[in-house]
C-alpha positions in Angstrom: 25.3 10.9 -14.1 27.3 13.4 -11.3 30.7 15.1 -10.9 32.7 14.6 -7.6 31.8 17.4 -6.1 31.3 17.8 -3.3 29.4 20.4 -1.3 28.5 22.2 2.2 25.5 24.0 3.1 25.9 27.7 2.4 29.0 27.2 -0.2 28.5 29.6 -3.5 28.3 27.0 -6.9 31.1 27.9 -9.3 29.4 29.0 -12.2 32.4 26.9 -14.3 30.8 23.9 -13.1 27.1 24.4 -13.9 25.8 22.4 -17.7 26.0 23.8 -20.7 22.7 22.8 -22.0 22.8 20.4 -25.2 19.5 22.9 -26.5 20.6 26.6 -25.9 17.0 28.0 -25.0 16.7 25.3 -22.0 16.3 27.4 -18.9 18.8 26.1 -15.8 16.7 23.4 -13.2 18.1 23.7 -9.9 17.4 20.3 -7.9 16.6 19.8 -4.2 20.3 21.4 -2.6 20.4 24.0 -4.2 19.0 27.8 -4.0 19.7 30.5 -6.0 20.3 34.3 -4.4 19.6 37.2 -7.1 20.7 38.2 -9.3 22.6 35.2 -9.9 24.2 33.3 -7.3 23.8 29.9 -6.6 24.4 28.6 -3.0 24.0 24.8 -1.7 21.4 24.1 1.2 22.5 20.6 2.1 25.5 18.9 1.9 26.5 16.1 -0.6 28.2 15.4 -4.0 26.6 17.7 -6.6 25.3 16.4 -9.8 24.5 17.1 -13.4 22.0 16.2 -15.9 23.3 18.5 -19.0 20.0 16.8 -21.3 17.6 18.2 -18.8 20.5 21.1 -17.9 19.4 20.1 -14.6 22.2 20.8 -10.8 21.3 19.1 -7.9 23.0 18.3 -4.8 22.0 14.2 -3.5 22.0 13.5 -0.4 20.4 10.0 1.6 20.7 11.5 4.8 17.3 13.6 4.2 13.9 12.4 3.7 12.5 13.5 0.5 11.3 16.3 -0.3 8.5 16.4 -3.4 9.2 19.0 -6.0 7.1 19.8 -9.4 7.2 17.1 -12.4 8.9 14.3 -9.9 7.6 11.1 -10.1 6.4 8.9 -7.3 5.2 6.2 -6.5 1.8 7.0 -3.6 -0.4 5.5 -1.7 -3.8 5.9 -1.8 -4.6 6.8 2.1 -8.3 7.8 1.9 -11.2 9.7 0.2 -13.3 13.0 0.3 -15.3 14.4 -2.3 -13.7 14.7 -5.4 -10.5 13.7 -3.6 -7.7 11.0 -3.1 -5.5 11.6 0.0 -2.4 9.5 -0.8 0.7 9.6 1.2 4.3 9.8 -0.1 6.4 8.9 2.8 5.5 8.8 6.0 7.7 12.4 6.5 5.3 14.6 4.5 1.8 15.9 4.0 -1.0 13.9 2.1 -1.0 14.9 -0.9 -3.8 15.6 -3.2 -5.1 13.6 -6.6 -8.1 14.9 -7.8 -10.0 12.0 -8.7 -10.4 13.0 -12.4 -6.8 13.7 -12.8 -6.4 10.1 -14.4 -5.9 10.0 -18.7 -9.5 10.6 -19.8 -11.2 10.1 -17.4 -15.1 11.9 -16.6 -17.4 10.9 -13.0 -18.6 7.7 -15.0 -15.2 6.7 -16.3 -12.7 7.5 -12.8 -11.1 4.7 -11.5 -12.1 3.7 -8.0 -9.3 3.7 -5.6 -9.3 2.3 -1.8 -7.1 2.6 1.0 -4.5 1.2 -0.4 -3.8 1.7 -3.2 -0.6 2.0 -4.6 -0.4 4.8 -7.8 2.3 6.1 -9.8 2.2 9.5 -10.3 3.2 13.2 -11.0 4.0 15.9 -9.2 1.7 19.3 -10.4 2.5 21.3 -7.3 4.2 21.4 -4.4 5.1 24.2 -1.4 6.0 24.5 2.0 2.5 26.3 2.9 0.4 23.6 0.4 -0.6 20.8 0.4 1.0 18.4 -2.9 -0.7 18.3 -5.2 -0.3 15.3 -7.8 -2.0 13.3 -10.7 -2.2 10.5 -12.8 -1.3 12.2 -16.0 1.5 14.0 -18.0 0.1 17.8 -17.5 2.2 18.5 -21.2 0.4 15.4 -22.8 -2.7 14.8 -21.7 -1.8 11.0 -21.7 -1.2 8.7 -18.7 2.5 7.3 -20.2 2.7 4.4 -18.0 0.6 6.5 -14.8 -2.0 5.2 -12.3 -2.4 2.7 -10.5 -0.1 -0.4 -10.0 -2.2 -3.5 -9.5 -0.7 -6.4 -8.2 3.2 -6.9 -7.9 6.3 -5.9 -5.2 7.3 -2.2 -3.5 10.5 -2.5 -2.9 12.7 0.5 -0.9 15.6 2.0 -2.2 17.7 5.4 -1.8 16.3 8.0 -2.9 20.4 8.0 -5.3 19.1 5.4 -6.7 15.9 6.0 -7.8 17.8 8.9 -9.4 19.6 7.4 -11.1 16.7 5.0 -12.5 14.9 7.4 -13.8 17.9 8.6 -16.0 17.4 8.5 -19.2 19.8 6.4 -20.3 21.1 4.4 -16.7 24.4 2.6 -17.7 25.9 6.0 -19.8 24.7 8.5 -17.0 23.4 6.9 -13.9 25.7 3.2 -14.1 23.2 1.4 -13.6 23.0 -2.3 -15.8 20.9 -4.6 -14.0 17.5 -3.8 -15.4 18.8 -4.6 -19.1 20.6 -8.2 -17.8 17.4 -8.4 -15.9 15.0 -7.9 -18.5 17.5 -10.4 -21.3 16.3 -13.4 -19.3 12.7 -12.5 -17.8 10.4 -10.4 -18.7 9.2 -7.6 -15.8 7.2 -4.3 -15.0 8.9 -1.7 -13.2 7.9 1.5 -12.2 10.3 4.0 -9.9 9.2 6.3 -7.5 11.8 9.5 -6.7 10.5 9.3 -2.9 12.6 6.3 -2.9 10.1 3.0 -3.7 9.8 0.9 -7.3 7.8 -0.9 -7.8 8.4 -4.7 -10.0 5.6 -7.2 -11.2 7.0 -10.2 -13.3 5.5 -13.6 -13.6 5.7 -15.0 -10.9 6.6 -13.9 -7.1 10.4 -15.9 -7.8 11.3 -13.5 -10.7 9.6 -10.5 -8.8 11.8 -10.5 -6.1 14.9 -11.4 -8.6 14.5 -7.6 -9.8 13.5 -6.0 -6.0 16.8 -7.7 -4.7 19.2 -7.4 -7.4 18.1 -3.5 -7.3 18.1 -3.4 -4.1 21.6 -5.5 -3.7 23.4 -2.2 -6.0 22.1 0.6 -4.0 23.5 -0.8 -0.5 26.7 -1.9 -1.7 27.1 0.6 -4.3 27.9 -2.7 -7.0 29.6 -1.5 -10.2 28.4 -2.7 -13.4 30.5 -6.0 -14.1 29.5 -6.7 -10.0 25.6 -5.9 -11.0 25.7 -8.4 -13.7 27.7 -11.0 -11.1 24.6 -10.8 -9.6 22.2 -11.0 -11.8 23.8 -14.7 -12.5 23.4 -15.4 -9.0 20.2 -14.8 -8.4 18.4 -16.0 -11.8 20.2 -19.6 -10.3 17.7 -19.5 -8.1 14.2 -18.7 -9.7 
């Protein structure tokens, strides 16, 4: 998923390390930690490993010490704080301004069918827009298709904290090949569960019971904090399964 290149603020990114897209028409996407200086210079604004997703033609700097900065198209897990006329005000992290979720920003929602969310409700959403000068706006559907695609209120289950690097790995199309994550596949062969991963360092898990839900959450957190490889992840799952 990532190169081994370590960059520091002010470093110029060599054109040689930029991804070559599988689709030539796909524009290069600069993620967190990088800045474009016209006409063609790319510099780092953070210290950390330089990461590349060739499928999406994206490049970014992974940095776990900083706080999450909302980026358009990011999938996040937010908590409804309060509501006002036509808007739910949602917390993404304790350090960011409340995100605005229009009450009709759900698949097929009308004034009669829109969901009624209470303070404390968890939602899985996509960042529609974000900038330094305005509060982030989020929606619970894919703007390209109009479909929810799993977004909306997250009912039941448990919420776990993970690092932003772990969240990005879990959101990769090929978790095992690109992100080095095999534990969800391993658990899925033994326990049925639902999961939603937020780029803001949150993961929601729901299974048939509390013990199974805790199994998934603990396996994710151990893999994250201890930097476990694939073989070690399998061992963790087997150990935790004996406790269920």
